[in-house]
C-alpha positions as CSV (number, residue, x, y, z in Angstrom):
1,M,65.1,146.2,0.6
2,K,62.4,146.6,2.5
3,R,60.8,149.8,1.0
4,F,61.3,148.0,-2.1
5,T,59.2,144.9,-1.1
6,L,56.7,146.8,0.5
7,A,56.1,149.1,-2.6
8,L,55.7,145.8,-5.0
9,M,53.2,144.2,-2.0
10,L,50.9,148.0,-2.7
11,V,51.3,147.6,-6.4
12,F,50.1,143.7,-6.2
13,T,47.1,144.7,-4.2
14,V,46.0,147.7,-5.8
15,C,46.1,145.4,-9.5
16,V,44.3,142.5,-7.6
17,T,41.8,144.6,-6.1
18,T,41.1,146.7,-9.6
19,A,40.6,142.8,-11.4
20,F,38.0,142.0,-8.8
21,A,36.1,145.1,-8.6
22,A,36.3,144.9,-12.5
23,T,34.5,141.4,-12.2
24,T,31.9,142.0,-9.5
25,F,30.8,145.2,-11.4
26,A,30.5,143.6,-15.0
27,G,28.7,140.7,-13.5
28,A,26.1,143.0,-11.8
29,F,25.3,145.2,-14.9
30,K,24.5,141.4,-16.7
31,A,22.2,140.4,-13.9
32,H,19.5,143.6,-14.8
33,D,19.0,142.4,-18.2
34,T,15.1,142.6,-17.3
35,K,11.9,142.5,-20.1
36,A,8.3,143.4,-19.4
37,H,6.2,140.7,-20.2
38,T,2.9,142.8,-19.9
39,V,1.7,146.4,-20.6
40,A,1.5,147.2,-16.8
41,E,5.2,145.8,-16.2
42,A,6.0,148.1,-19.3
43,N,4.4,151.3,-17.9
44,A,6.4,150.5,-14.4
45,S,9.3,150.0,-16.0
46,S,12.1,152.5,-16.8
47,V,13.3,153.7,-20.6
48,D,15.6,151.0,-22.4
49,T,14.1,148.5,-20.5
50,G,13.3,145.4,-22.9
51,V,10.0,144.0,-23.6
52,A,8.4,140.8,-24.8
53,L,4.9,141.5,-25.0
54,H,2.0,139.5,-26.5
55,G,-1.5,141.0,-27.4
56,R,-3.4,142.5,-30.2
57,I,-2.8,145.8,-32.3
58,V,-5.7,147.7,-31.6
59,K,-5.7,150.9,-33.7
60,V,-3.1,152.4,-36.4
61,I,-2.3,155.7,-35.5
62,N,0.0,156.7,-38.1
63,D,2.9,155.3,-40.3
64,D,5.0,154.2,-37.8
65,S,2.6,153.9,-34.7
66,V,0.0,151.8,-34.0
67,L,-1.9,150.8,-30.3
68,F,-0.9,148.0,-28.5
69,A,-3.0,146.2,-25.8
70,D,-3.0,143.0,-23.8
71,N,-5.2,142.2,-20.9
72,T,-3.5,144.8,-18.6
73,G,-3.7,147.9,-20.6
74,E,-2.7,149.9,-24.1
75,L,0.5,151.6,-25.2
76,L,1.9,153.2,-28.2
77,L,3.9,151.0,-30.2
78,H,6.0,152.1,-32.6
79,M,6.9,150.1,-35.7
80,H,8.6,150.4,-39.2
81,N,8.3,148.6,-42.3
82,A,5.4,146.4,-41.3
83,N,1.9,145.9,-42.7
84,K,-0.1,147.5,-39.9
85,A,-3.6,147.1,-41.8
86,A,-2.7,143.4,-42.2
87,I,-2.0,142.6,-38.3
88,T,-4.8,144.9,-36.8
89,N,-7.0,142.9,-34.5
90,A,-4.4,140.0,-34.6
91,D,-2.5,138.3,-31.9
92,V,1.0,139.5,-32.1
93,D,4.3,138.9,-30.2
94,V,6.4,142.1,-29.8
95,N,10.3,142.4,-29.1
96,G,11.8,145.7,-28.2
97,K,12.4,148.1,-25.5
98,I,11.1,151.1,-24.1
99,V,11.8,154.7,-25.3
100,G,11.5,157.8,-23.5
101,D,8.3,159.9,-23.3
102,L,7.0,162.4,-20.8
103,M,3.3,161.7,-20.8
104,Y,3.2,157.7,-21.7
105,T,4.9,154.7,-22.3
106,E,6.1,154.0,-25.8
107,V,7.8,151.1,-27.1
108,Q,9.9,150.5,-29.8
109,A,9.7,147.5,-31.8
110,D,12.5,145.4,-33.2
111,S,10.2,142.5,-33.9
112,V,6.2,142.0,-34.6
113,T,5.1,138.6,-35.5
114,T,1.8,137.2,-35.4
115,R,0.7,133.9,-34.1
């Protein structure tokens, strides 16, 4: 009887500990949902960091890429299905995420809106 009680308490302890750890780690991952708000912050951030930038399109590079700038610097912005010529030199808001590149920071835009 004592062994059964001890085994039951051990199983209960493992279950409670596992549930507590899962809740703690899930909350920790949600807390790191950060966004860069300037080009300087984006340049210092890691891949897959979200961005919410305000600035202007300086130059059209090719069909999918433009040079974006704000008061803190410039970066390459990838955007699809947008009239890039119409928004060049206009104030824009960009939402997206940082994508990997070895040479410099690039942002994949989810949305680009003019002000």
